Biopython code that builds the backbone (N, CA, C, O; Angstrom):
import numpy as np
from Bio.PDB.StructureBuilder import StructureBuilder

atoms = [
    (1, "MET", "N", (0.932, -1.043, 0.311)),
    (1, "MET", "CA", (0.120, -0.176, -0.172)),
    (1, "MET", "C", (0.934, 0.905, 0.089)),
    (1, "MET", "O", (1.763, 0.914, 0.998)),
    (2, "ALA", "N", (0.667, 2.105, -0.912)),
    (2, "ALA", "CA", (1.185, 3.491, -0.717)),
    (2, "ALA", "C", (1.067, 3.983, 0.501)),
    (2, "ALA", "O", (0.114, 3.745, 1.242)),
    (3, "ASN", "N", (2.605, 5.123, 0.944)),
    (3, "ASN", "CA", (3.093, 5.748, 1.953)),
    (3, "ASN", "C", (2.535, 7.197, 2.019)),
    (3, "ASN", "O", (1.994, 7.858, 2.905)),
    (4, "ILE", "N", (2.847, 7.401, 0.862)),
    (4, "ILE", "CA", (2.642, 9.002, 0.424)),
    (4, "ILE", "C", (1.169, 9.336, 0.266)),
    (4, "ILE", "O", (0.292, 8.690, -0.309)),
    (5, "LYS", "N", (1.086, 10.726, 1.036)),
    (5, "LYS", "CA", (-0.816, 10.879, 0.792)),
    (5, "LYS", "C", (-1.140, 11.301, -0.988)),
    (5, "LYS", "O", (-2.244, 11.041, -1.465)),
    (6, "SER", "N", (-0.073, 11.943, -1.813)),
    (6, "SER", "CA", (-0.380, 11.819, -3.398)),
    (6, "SER", "C", (-0.748, 10.403, -4.296)),
    (6, "SER", "O", (-1.350, 10.178, -5.346)),
    (7, "ALA", "N", (-0.100, 9.658, -3.362)),
    (7, "ALA", "CA", (-0.207, 8.166, -3.676)),
    (7, "ALA", "C", (-1.581, 7.113, -3.402)),
    (7, "ALA", "O", (-2.197, 6.211, -3.969)),
    (8, "ILE", "N", (-1.589, 7.714, -2.426)),
    (8, "ILE", "CA", (-2.766, 7.132, -1.873)),
    (8, "ILE", "C", (-4.018, 8.066, -2.455)),
    (8, "ILE", "O", (-4.952, 7.274, -2.576)),
    (9, "LYS", "N", (-4.157, 8.482, -2.585)),
    (9, "LYS", "CA", (-5.285, 9.476, -3.433)),
    (9, "LYS", "C", (-5.500, 9.137, -5.121)),
    (9, "LYS", "O", (-6.471, 8.983, -5.861)),
    (10, "ARG", "N", (-3.683, 9.113, -5.300)),
    (10, "ARG", "CA", (-3.960, 8.354, -6.772)),
    (10, "ARG", "C", (-4.493, 7.085, -6.965)),
    (10, "ARG", "O", (-5.109, 6.937, -8.021)),
    (11, "VAL", "N", (-4.384, 5.737, -5.909)),
    (11, "VAL", "CA", (-4.763, 4.904, -6.583)),
    (11, "VAL", "C", (-6.493, 5.104, -5.753)),
    (11, "VAL", "O", (-7.516, 4.792, -6.361)),
    (12, "ARG", "N", (-6.504, 5.426, -4.927)),
    (12, "ARG", "CA", (-8.175, 6.101, -4.909)),
    (12, "ARG", "C", (-9.288, 6.380, -5.863)),
    (12, "ARG", "O", (-10.457, 5.995, -5.834)),
    (13, "THR", "N", (-8.519, 7.300, -6.899)),
    (13, "THR", "CA", (-9.075, 7.921, -7.925)),
    (13, "THR", "C", (-8.931, 6.954, -9.255)),
    (13, "THR", "O", (-9.619, 7.093, -10.266)),
    (14, "ASN", "N", (-7.743, 5.784, -9.041)),
    (14, "ASN", "CA", (-7.869, 5.114, -10.215)),
    (14, "ASN", "C", (-8.762, 3.754, -10.128)),
    (14, "ASN", "O", (-9.183, 3.096, -11.079)),
    (15, "ARG", "N", (-8.906, 3.553, -8.992)),
    (15, "ARG", "CA", (-10.163, 2.384, -8.258)),
    (15, "ARG", "C", (-11.630, 3.209, -8.807)),
    (15, "ARG", "O", (-12.468, 2.654, -9.518)),
    (16, "ASP", "N", (-11.690, 4.041, -8.521)),
    (16, "ASP", "CA", (-12.776, 5.301, -8.976)),
    (16, "ASP", "C", (-13.712, 5.122, -10.283)),
    (16, "ASP", "O", (-14.891, 4.930, -10.579)),
    (17, "GLN", "N", (-11.956, 5.379, -11.107)),
    (17, "GLN", "CA", (-12.485, 5.586, -12.369)),
    (17, "GLN", "C", (-12.773, 4.140, -12.834)),
    (17, "GLN", "O", (-13.724, 3.911, -13.581)),
    (18, "ARG", "N", (-11.976, 3.196, -12.403)),
    (18, "ARG", "CA", (-11.604, 2.010, -13.213)),
    (18, "ARG", "C", (-13.401, 1.560, -12.643)),
    (18, "ARG", "O", (-14.112, 1.358, -13.627)),
    (19, "GLU", "N", (-13.923, 1.445, -11.705)),
    (19, "GLU", "CA", (-15.301, 1.185, -11.236)),
    (19, "GLU", "C", (-16.485, 2.197, -12.421)),
    (19, "GLU", "O", (-17.488, 1.663, -12.895)),
    (20, "HIS", "N", (-16.275, 3.007, -12.588)),
    (20, "HIS", "CA", (-16.954, 3.542, -13.579)),
    (20, "HIS", "C", (-16.697, 3.169, -14.920)),
    (20, "HIS", "O", (-17.654, 3.197, -15.693)),
    (21, "ASN", "N", (-15.758, 2.877, -15.277)),
    (21, "ASN", "CA", (-15.432, 2.512, -16.847)),
    (21, "ASN", "C", (-16.109, 1.388, -16.989)),
    (21, "ASN", "O", (-16.929, 1.194, -17.887)),
    (22, "ILE", "N", (-15.680, 0.264, -15.758)),
    (22, "ILE", "CA", (-16.545, -1.139, -16.004)),
    (22, "ILE", "C", (-18.300, -0.874, -15.818)),
    (22, "ILE", "O", (-18.954, -1.528, -16.630)),
    (23, "SER", "N", (-18.920, -0.219, -15.096)),
    (23, "SER", "CA", (-20.224, 0.048, -15.094)),
    (23, "SER", "C", (-20.614, 0.949, -16.937)),
    (23, "SER", "O", (-21.550, 0.897, -17.736)),
    (24, "ILE", "N", (-19.451, 1.586, -16.881)),
    (24, "ILE", "CA", (-20.204, 2.095, -18.511)),
    (24, "ILE", "C", (-19.969, 0.840, -19.943)),
    (24, "ILE", "O", (-20.612, 0.673, -20.980)),
    (25, "LYS", "N", (-18.755, 0.143, -19.373)),
    (25, "LYS", "CA", (-18.714, -1.232, -20.606)),
    (25, "LYS", "C", (-19.568, -1.923, -20.340)),
    (25, "LYS", "O", (-20.178, -2.197, -21.373)),
    (26, "SER", "N", (-20.208, -2.637, -19.049)),
    (26, "SER", "CA", (-21.361, -3.940, -19.009)),
    (26, "SER", "C", (-22.421, -2.989, -19.467)),
    (26, "SER", "O", (-23.018, -3.493, -20.419)),
    (27, "ASP", "N", (-22.877, -1.823, -19.158)),
    (27, "ASP", "CA", (-24.189, -1.187, -20.194)),
    (27, "ASP", "C", (-23.687, -1.517, -21.485)),
    (27, "ASP", "O", (-24.439, -2.181, -22.198)),
    (28, "MET", "N", (-22.815, -1.263, -21.836)),
    (28, "MET", "CA", (-22.878, -1.856, -23.599)),
    (28, "MET", "C", (-23.130, -2.712, -23.990)),
    (28, "MET", "O", (-23.851, -2.796, -24.984)),
    (29, "ARG", "N", (-22.645, -3.694, -23.376)),
    (29, "ARG", "CA", (-22.600, -5.058, -23.742)),
    (29, "ARG", "C", (-23.432, -5.482, -23.456)),
    (29, "ARG", "O", (-23.693, -6.528, -24.050)),
    (30, "SER", "N", (-24.283, -5.085, -22.543)),
    (30, "SER", "CA", (-26.102, -5.629, -22.252)),
    (30, "SER", "C", (-26.782, -5.184, -23.466)),
    (30, "SER", "O", (-27.347, -5.912, -24.282)),
    (31, "GLN", "N", (-26.645, -3.637, -23.509)),
    (31, "GLN", "CA", (-27.419, -3.960, -24.985)),
    (31, "GLN", "C", (-27.171, -4.012, -25.992)),
    (31, "GLN", "O", (-27.905, -3.580, -26.880)),
    (32, "VAL", "N", (-26.009, -4.580, -26.193)),
    (32, "VAL", "CA", (-25.026, -5.700, -27.902)),
    (32, "VAL", "C", (-26.220, -6.795, -27.625)),
    (32, "VAL", "O", (-27.097, -6.963, -28.473)),
    (33, "LYS", "N", (-26.205, -7.666, -26.162)),
    (33, "LYS", "CA", (-26.833, -8.676, -26.432)),
    (33, "LYS", "C", (-27.733, -8.570, -26.466)),
    (33, "LYS", "O", (-28.318, -9.529, -26.970)),
    (34, "ARG", "N", (-28.556, -7.477, -26.030)),
    (34, "ARG", "CA", (-30.322, -7.183, -26.244)),
    (34, "ARG", "C", (-30.551, -7.199, -27.933)),
    (34, "ARG", "O", (-31.280, -7.851, -28.681)),
    (35, "VAL", "N", (-29.807, -6.418, -28.076)),
    (35, "VAL", "CA", (-29.546, -6.655, -30.130)),
    (35, "VAL", "C", (-30.130, -7.856, -30.441)),
    (35, "VAL", "O", (-31.206, -8.328, -30.809)),
    (36, "GLU", "N", (-28.567, -8.290, -30.038)),
    (36, "GLU", "CA", (-28.444, -9.878, -30.450)),
    (36, "GLU", "C", (-29.633, -10.852, -30.519)),
    (36, "GLU", "O", (-30.021, -11.573, -31.438)),
    (37, "SER", "N", (-30.103, -10.654, -29.244)),
    (37, "SER", "CA", (-31.255, -11.865, -28.528)),
    (37, "SER", "C", (-32.334, -10.986, -29.445)),
    (37, "SER", "O", (-32.252, -11.460, -30.578)),
    (38, "LEU", "N", (-33.025, -10.221, -29.437)),
    (38, "LEU", "CA", (-33.981, -9.495, -30.686)),
    (38, "LEU", "C", (-34.004, -10.281, -31.917)),
    (38, "LEU", "O", (-34.971, -10.944, -32.290)),
    (39, "VAL", "N", (-32.609, -10.146, -32.682)),
    (39, "VAL", "CA", (-32.324, -11.190, -34.010)),
    (39, "VAL", "C", (-32.741, -12.399, -34.218)),
    (39, "VAL", "O", (-33.248, -12.962, -35.188)),
    (40, "GLU", "N", (-32.408, -12.770, -32.997)),
    (40, "GLU", "CA", (-32.402, -14.364, -32.785)),
    (40, "GLU", "C", (-33.918, -14.531, -32.854)),
    (40, "GLU", "O", (-34.637, -15.119, -33.661)),
    (41, "GLY", "N", (-34.228, -13.683, -31.525)),
    (41, "GLY", "CA", (-36.081, -13.937, -31.838)),
    (41, "GLY", "C", (-36.669, -13.447, -32.971)),
    (41, "GLY", "O", (-37.780, -12.946, -32.793)),
    (42, "LYS", "N", (-36.184, -13.452, -34.225)),
    (42, "LYS", "CA", (-36.527, -12.773, -35.537)),
    (42, "LYS", "C", (-37.714, -11.594, -34.892)),
    (42, "LYS", "O", (-38.828, -11.637, -35.413)),
    (43, "ASP", "N", (-37.504, -10.675, -33.900)),
    (43, "ASP", "CA", (-38.311, -9.401, -33.682)),
    (43, "ASP", "C", (-37.668, -8.047, -34.463)),
    (43, "ASP", "O", (-36.702, -7.379, -34.096)),
    (44, "THR", "N", (-38.175, -7.933, -35.178)),
    (44, "THR", "CA", (-37.229, -6.570, -36.239)),
    (44, "THR", "C", (-37.560, -5.530, -35.909)),
    (44, "THR", "O", (-36.674, -4.676, -35.900)),
    (45, "GLU", "N", (-38.931, -5.123, -35.499)),
    (45, "GLU", "CA", (-39.381, -3.871, -35.455)),
    (45, "GLU", "C", (-38.557, -3.393, -33.413)),
    (45, "GLU", "O", (-38.420, -2.211, -33.097)),
    (46, "ASN", "N", (-38.263, -4.268, -32.660)),
    (46, "ASN", "CA", (-37.621, -4.190, -31.355)),
    (46, "ASN", "C", (-36.073, -4.294, -31.613)),
    (46, "ASN", "O", (-35.371, -3.746, -30.764)),
    (47, "ALA", "N", (-35.426, -4.929, -32.681)),
    (47, "ALA", "CA", (-34.338, -5.096, -32.803)),
    (47, "ALA", "C", (-34.050, -3.765, -33.694)),
    (47, "ALA", "O", (-32.834, -3.859, -33.864)),
    (48, "LYS", "N", (-34.394, -2.785, -34.243)),
    (48, "LYS", "CA", (-33.930, -1.122, -34.696)),
    (48, "LYS", "C", (-33.980, -0.712, -34.120)),
    (48, "LYS", "O", (-33.168, 0.192, -34.317)),
    (49, "GLU", "N", (-34.607, -0.508, -32.877)),
    (49, "GLU", "CA", (-34.993, 0.329, -31.933)),
    (49, "GLU", "C", (-34.158, 0.108, -30.645)),
    (49, "GLU", "O", (-33.983, 1.002, -29.817)),
    (50, "ALA", "N", (-33.725, -0.976, -30.551)),
    (50, "ALA", "CA", (-32.632, -1.388, -29.481)),
    (50, "ALA", "C", (-30.985, -1.414, -30.364)),
    (50, "ALA", "O", (-30.001, -1.455, -29.626)),
    (51, "LEU", "N", (-30.779, -1.394, -31.653)),
    (51, "LEU", "CA", (-29.871, -1.420, -32.762)),
    (51, "LEU", "C", (-29.332, 0.341, -32.068)),
    (51, "LEU", "O", (-28.356, 0.537, -31.344)),
    (52, "GLN", "N", (-30.191, 1.259, -32.512)),
    (52, "GLN", "CA", (-30.067, 2.526, -32.242)),
    (52, "GLN", "C", (-29.386, 2.987, -30.980)),
    (52, "GLN", "O", (-28.627, 3.953, -30.909)),
    (53, "SER", "N", (-29.711, 2.253, -30.068)),
    (53, "SER", "CA", (-29.576, 2.853, -28.371)),
    (53, "SER", "C", (-27.970, 1.509, -28.336)),
    (53, "SER", "O", (-26.900, 2.107, -28.221)),
    (54, "ALA", "N", (-27.879, 0.480, -28.393)),
    (54, "ALA", "CA", (-26.897, 0.004, -28.488)),
    (54, "ALA", "C", (-25.675, 1.111, -29.056)),
    (54, "ALA", "O", (-24.796, 1.650, -28.382)),
    (55, "ILE", "N", (-25.924, 1.235, -30.411)),
    (55, "ILE", "CA", (-25.168, 2.499, -31.235)),
    (55, "ILE", "C", (-24.524, 3.462, -30.222)),
    (55, "ILE", "O", (-23.300, 3.529, -30.110)),
    (56, "ALA", "N", (-25.462, 4.286, -29.404)),
    (56, "ALA", "CA", (-25.271, 5.018, -28.673)),
    (56, "ALA", "C", (-24.317, 4.900, -27.982)),
    (56, "ALA", "O", (-23.344, 5.655, -27.970)),
    (57, "LYS", "N", (-24.567, 3.471, -27.012)),
    (57, "LYS", "CA", (-23.902, 3.577, -25.767)),
    (57, "LYS", "C", (-22.456, 2.850, -26.226)),
    (57, "LYS", "O", (-21.658, 2.718, -25.299)),
    (58, "ILE", "N", (-22.077, 2.427, -27.370)),
    (58, "ILE", "CA", (-20.639, 2.072, -27.887)),
    (58, "ILE", "C", (-20.220, 3.277, -28.273)),
    (58, "ILE", "O", (-19.159, 3.673, -27.791)),
    (59, "ASP", "N", (-21.083, 4.293, -29.399)),
    (59, "ASP", "CA", (-20.240, 5.609, -29.432)),
    (59, "ASP", "C", (-19.622, 6.521, -28.253)),
    (59, "ASP", "O", (-18.589, 7.185, -28.336)),
    (60, "LYS", "N", (-20.586, 6.397, -26.998)),
    (60, "LYS", "CA", (-20.260, 6.556, -25.526)),
    (60, "LYS", "C", (-18.950, 6.565, -25.250)),
    (60, "LYS", "O", (-18.199, 7.528, -25.100)),
    (61, "ALA", "N", (-18.683, 5.132, -25.180)),
    (61, "ALA", "CA", (-17.689, 3.737, -25.081)),
    (61, "ALA", "C", (-16.010, 4.678, -25.338)),
    (61, "ALA", "O", (-14.992, 4.868, -24.672)),
    (62, "VAL", "N", (-16.547, 5.069, -26.750)),
    (62, "VAL", "CA", (-15.120, 5.230, -27.776)),
    (62, "VAL", "C", (-14.986, 6.573, -27.344)),
    (62, "VAL", "O", (-13.877, 7.106, -27.379)),
    (63, "GLN", "N", (-16.092, 7.247, -26.896)),
    (63, "GLN", "CA", (-15.527, 8.464, -26.993)),
    (63, "GLN", "C", (-14.970, 8.936, -25.738)),
    (63, "GLN", "O", (-14.093, 9.800, -25.772)),
    (64, "LYS", "N", (-15.479, 8.354, -24.371)),
    (64, "LYS", "CA", (-14.599, 8.232, -23.344)),
    (64, "LYS", "C", (-13.470, 7.105, -23.062)),
    (64, "LYS", "O", (-13.297, 6.532, -21.987)),
    (65, "GLY", "N", (-12.716, 6.904, -24.294)),
    (65, "GLY", "CA", (-11.977, 6.042, -24.650)),
    (65, "GLY", "C", (-11.495, 4.855, -23.878)),
    (65, "GLY", "O", (-10.359, 4.456, -23.617)),
    (66, "ILE", "N", (-12.687, 4.407, -23.590)),
    (66, "ILE", "CA", (-13.165, 2.706, -22.642)),
    (66, "ILE", "C", (-12.949, 1.803, -23.631)),
    (66, "ILE", "O", (-12.331, 0.816, -23.233)),
    (67, "ILE", "N", (-13.381, 1.789, -25.334)),
    (67, "ILE", "CA", (-13.617, 0.896, -26.102)),
    (67, "ILE", "C", (-12.442, 1.872, -27.296)),
    (67, "ILE", "O", (-12.385, 3.080, -27.525)),
    (68, "HIS", "N", (-11.675, 0.767, -27.819)),
    (68, "HIS", "CA", (-10.641, 1.479, -29.050)),
    (68, "HIS", "C", (-11.649, 1.791, -30.278)),
    (68, "HIS", "O", (-12.497, 0.929, -30.510)),
    (69, "LYS", "N", (-11.624, 3.027, -31.135)),
    (69, "LYS", "CA", (-12.726, 3.453, -31.877)),
    (69, "LYS", "C", (-12.537, 2.423, -32.846)),
    (69, "LYS", "O", (-13.463, 2.467, -33.656)),
    (70, "ASN", "N", (-11.566, 1.339, -33.148)),
    (70, "ASN", "CA", (-11.866, 0.336, -34.918)),
    (70, "ASN", "C", (-12.715, -0.624, -34.158)),
    (70, "ASN", "O", (-13.409, -1.284, -34.933)),
    (71, "LYS", "N", (-12.894, -0.921, -32.920)),
    (71, "LYS", "CA", (-13.869, -2.571, -32.147)),
    (71, "LYS", "C", (-15.238, -1.383, -31.655)),
    (71, "LYS", "O", (-16.212, -1.975, -31.193)),
    (72, "GLY", "N", (-15.329, -0.352, -31.697)),
    (72, "GLY", "CA", (-16.303, 0.524, -31.785)),
    (72, "GLY", "C", (-17.586, -0.106, -33.030)),
    (72, "GLY", "O", (-18.639, -0.737, -32.940)),
    (73, "ASN", "N", (-16.637, 0.588, -34.337)),
    (73, "ASN", "CA", (-16.999, 0.441, -35.318)),
    (73, "ASN", "C", (-17.401, -0.806, -35.898)),
    (73, "ASN", "O", (-18.257, -1.067, -36.744)),
    (74, "ARG", "N", (-16.427, -1.666, -35.123)),
    (74, "ARG", "CA", (-16.645, -3.291, -35.832)),
    (74, "ARG", "C", (-18.164, -3.663, -34.948)),
    (74, "ARG", "O", (-19.144, -4.283, -35.359)),
    (75, "GLN", "N", (-18.019, -3.285, -34.148)),
    (75, "GLN", "CA", (-19.231, -3.818, -33.557)),
    (75, "GLN", "C", (-20.721, -3.361, -34.181)),
    (75, "GLN", "O", (-21.691, -4.021, -34.555)),
    (76, "LYS", "N", (-20.476, -2.081, -34.125)),
    (76, "LYS", "CA", (-21.488, -1.470, -34.668)),
    (76, "LYS", "C", (-21.881, -1.983, -36.409)),
    (76, "LYS", "O", (-23.011, -1.758, -36.844)),
    (77, "ALA", "N", (-21.124, -2.473, -37.032)),
    (77, "ALA", "CA", (-21.169, -2.519, -38.505)),
    (77, "ALA", "C", (-21.744, -4.310, -38.443)),
    (77, "ALA", "O", (-22.646, -4.829, -39.101)),
    (78, "ARG", "N", (-21.089, -4.760, -37.691)),
    (78, "ARG", "CA", (-21.853, -6.353, -37.384)),
    (78, "ARG", "C", (-22.847, -6.493, -36.609)),
    (78, "ARG", "O", (-23.123, -7.685, -36.478)),
    (79, "LEU", "N", (-24.013, -5.297, -35.602)),
    (79, "LEU", "CA", (-24.864, -5.208, -35.344)),
    (79, "LEU", "C", (-25.460, -4.820, -36.122)),
    (79, "LEU", "O", (-26.667, -5.004, -35.960)),
    (80, "THR", "N", (-25.104, -4.186, -37.206)),
    (80, "THR", "CA", (-26.621, -3.346, -38.091)),
    (80, "THR", "C", (-26.622, -4.296, -38.922)),
    (80, "THR", "O", (-27.711, -4.769, -39.245)),
    (81, "LYS", "N", (-25.296, -4.873, -39.537)),
    (81, "LYS", "CA", (-25.640, -6.001, -40.726)),
    (81, "LYS", "C", (-26.598, -7.296, -40.068)),
    (81, "LYS", "O", (-27.195, -7.955, -40.920)),
    (82, "LYS", "N", (-26.772, -7.674, -38.745)),
    (82, "LYS", "CA", (-27.638, -9.078, -38.211)),
    (82, "LYS", "C", (-28.610, -8.125, -38.549)),
    (82, "LYS", "O", (-29.278, -8.564, -39.485)),
    (83, "VAL", "N", (-29.076, -6.721, -38.100)),
    (83, "VAL", "CA", (-30.359, -6.105, -37.969)),
    (83, "VAL", "C", (-31.098, -5.951, -39.895)),
    (83, "VAL", "O", (-32.221, -6.068, -40.387)),
    (84, "ASN", "N", (-29.835, -5.670, -40.389)),
    (84, "ASN", "CA", (-30.948, -5.761, -42.128)),
    (84, "ASN", "C", (-30.654, -7.214, -42.490)),
    (84, "ASN", "O", (-31.463, -7.553, -43.354)),
    (85, "ASP", "N", (-29.890, -8.124, -42.204)),
    (85, "ASP", "CA", (-30.127, -9.044, -42.764)),
    (85, "ASP", "C", (-31.577, -9.752, -42.572)),
    (85, "ASP", "O", (-32.231, -10.331, -43.439)),
    (86, "LEU", "N", (-32.022, -9.478, -40.712)),
    (86, "LEU", "CA", (-32.781, -9.829, -40.469)),
    (86, "LEU", "C", (-34.472, -9.282, -40.706)),
    (86, "LEU", "O", (-35.554, -9.652, -40.251)),
    (87, "SER", "N", (-33.918, -7.932, -41.916)),
    (87, "SER", "CA", (-35.304, -7.528, -42.172)),
    (87, "SER", "C", (-35.136, -8.074, -43.764)),
    (87, "SER", "O", (-35.941, -8.256, -44.678)),
    (88, "ALA", "N", (-34.244, -8.175, -43.677)),
    (88, "ALA", "CA", (-34.480, -8.587, -46.029)),
    (88, "ALA", "C", (-34.936, -9.756, -45.901)),
    (88, "ALA", "O", (-35.228, -10.417, -46.898)),
]
sb = StructureBuilder()
sb.init_structure("model")
sb.init_model(0)
sb.init_chain("A")
sb.init_seg("    ")
for serial, (resi, resn, name, xyz) in enumerate(atoms, 1):
    if name == "N":
        sb.init_residue(resn, " ", resi, " ")
    sb.init_atom(name, np.array(xyz, "f"), 0.0, 1.0, " ", f" {name:<3s}", serial, name[0])
structure = sb.get_structure()
């Protein structure tokens, strides 16, 4: 454990930020899984609505630097393709 006051504060702020990032990432993953489950259930309308909220969560995670830009784009492209294939 750190002994210096600034190091103790740094440990605390790092822990708090990590917990915050984990919650954002978890929420993003939940939205992605929701879209995938709706696609499996062939629920086109709800899948399209869920896709919009999932894209917003992915974009927010990318904006905050929680996931890489390319990973976010890849996830959005794959989800969009699944939803479009469902409606076609």
